[in-house]
N, C-alpha and C positions, 0 to 999 in steps of 0.2 A: 504494500500500500504506500502510495506517495502523497505527501501533503506538504505544507509549509512547516518550518522548524518552530521551536518554542517561542521565538520572537515574532512569529507571523510573517516573516521575511521583511515586511515593511513596518512592523510594530502596530499595524492597524488592529483595533479591537476585534473586528469581525474575523480577521485572519487568525488571530490568536484563539478565538472561540472555535474555529474550524480545527485547528491543531488539537485543542483540548478534547473535542468530540472524537477525533480519530484515536487519541490516546485511550479514551474511555472504551471505544469499540475494540481496541486491541486487548484491553484488560478483560472484557466480558465475553470475548469470543470463545466458544466451546470447540473442542476438537483440536486439530493441529494448529500450532502457532503460526501467526502471520508476521512477517517482517514488515516493519513500518519505517519509512524514511522521510525526513523533513528537509526541504530545500532551505538553504540559508546563504547568507552573504558573508564573506570574510571581512573582518573589521578593516584590514588594510585596504581592501578593494573599495569599501565605502569611502574611506578617506581620499583615495585616488579619484573616485567618481565625484565627490564634493569639489575637489580642486578643478576637475575638468569642467564641471557645470558652472563654477564661479569665474572661469577665465573671462576677463573683460567686464566683469560686474563689480560693483562695490563689494567690499568684504561683507558678505551676507550669507546666511545659511540657506542652502537649497533643500527644500523638503520640510517636513514637520519637526525634525529632530528625533523622531522615533526610530529611524533606520540607522542602526549602529553597527550591525554585523557581529560576528562571533570571532573569538580568538582561534587561531589555527589548531591549538591543542584539543579543542572540543569538536572539531570537524572530523567525522569518521571516514568519509569517502568522497572522492572527487571523480566525476564522470565526464568524459569528453563527449560532446554532442555533435552529431553529423551535421554538415553544412546545411542540408535541406531542413533539418529541424530548427537550426538557428534562424533560417528564413521564416519559418512558421512562427517563431517567437516574435520576430519583428512585425509580422502580419497581425498577430494577436494584439500587440501594443497599438497598432494602427486602428484596430476595431474599437479599442478602448477610447483613444483620442486620435483623430485623424493626423497622420504624420509622426506620431510619437515613436514609432519604430523605424521610420525610414527617412524622415527629413534630417538634414545636418543638425548636429547638436547645437551649434552656435545659433542657428535660426530658431530652434525650439526654446533655448534659454531666453532669447530676446522676446519671444512672443507668448510663451506658455503661461497661462494665467495661474498665479499663485505659486509657481515654481514648486509644485508638490512632490510627493514621494515617488510618483510614477516617473517624473522627469529625472529624479535622482537615480532610480533604478536603471533607466536608460543610460545615464551618464556612467554608472558603474559598469554596465555591459560594454560600453564604448571604451572605457579606460582600461578594462581588463580583457575580457573576451566574451563574445556571444556564444561561444562553443564549449562552455564548461559549467557544470553545476556542482555545488558543494552540498553535501548531505550530512545530517546527523541521524543516528539510529534512534528510533522511538521505541518506547516500551514502558513497562512498569518499573521505572527507575527513579521515580520522584520527579519534582519539577525541574525544568531547565535541561540544557544539553549535557550529555555525559559521553566521554570517550568510550569506545568499545574496548572490552578487555577485561 
């Protein structure tokens, strides 16, 4: 099962609630266990995305401040994404906000209303890679991310 990590990827309360619901489903599942994985951002990548999004802007925060990412030691697995799937990710962002996945970042930063967390997520992908996901293993291990082992 794949969902968002404990921080909801973007810190949005709805995303965190979805994560918590998946954790509950994993706890109450009868029969064979299901592996659960939550997508997350690396803290270092969020910093790089913030810097990319702020280029040419006054020193200001891009996003709500809830997108912070996780330290590398709590990330359990990194997955390389096929180029075709990276394109689908861009297309999905375009469905959310036209151009969010495909317009040049500097154009989006200049025009995107509110400079929200979606813009920051886009900047993180541009500053790092569209072709890699970081995951934390989910399960009955208490609140927050935990390394496998």
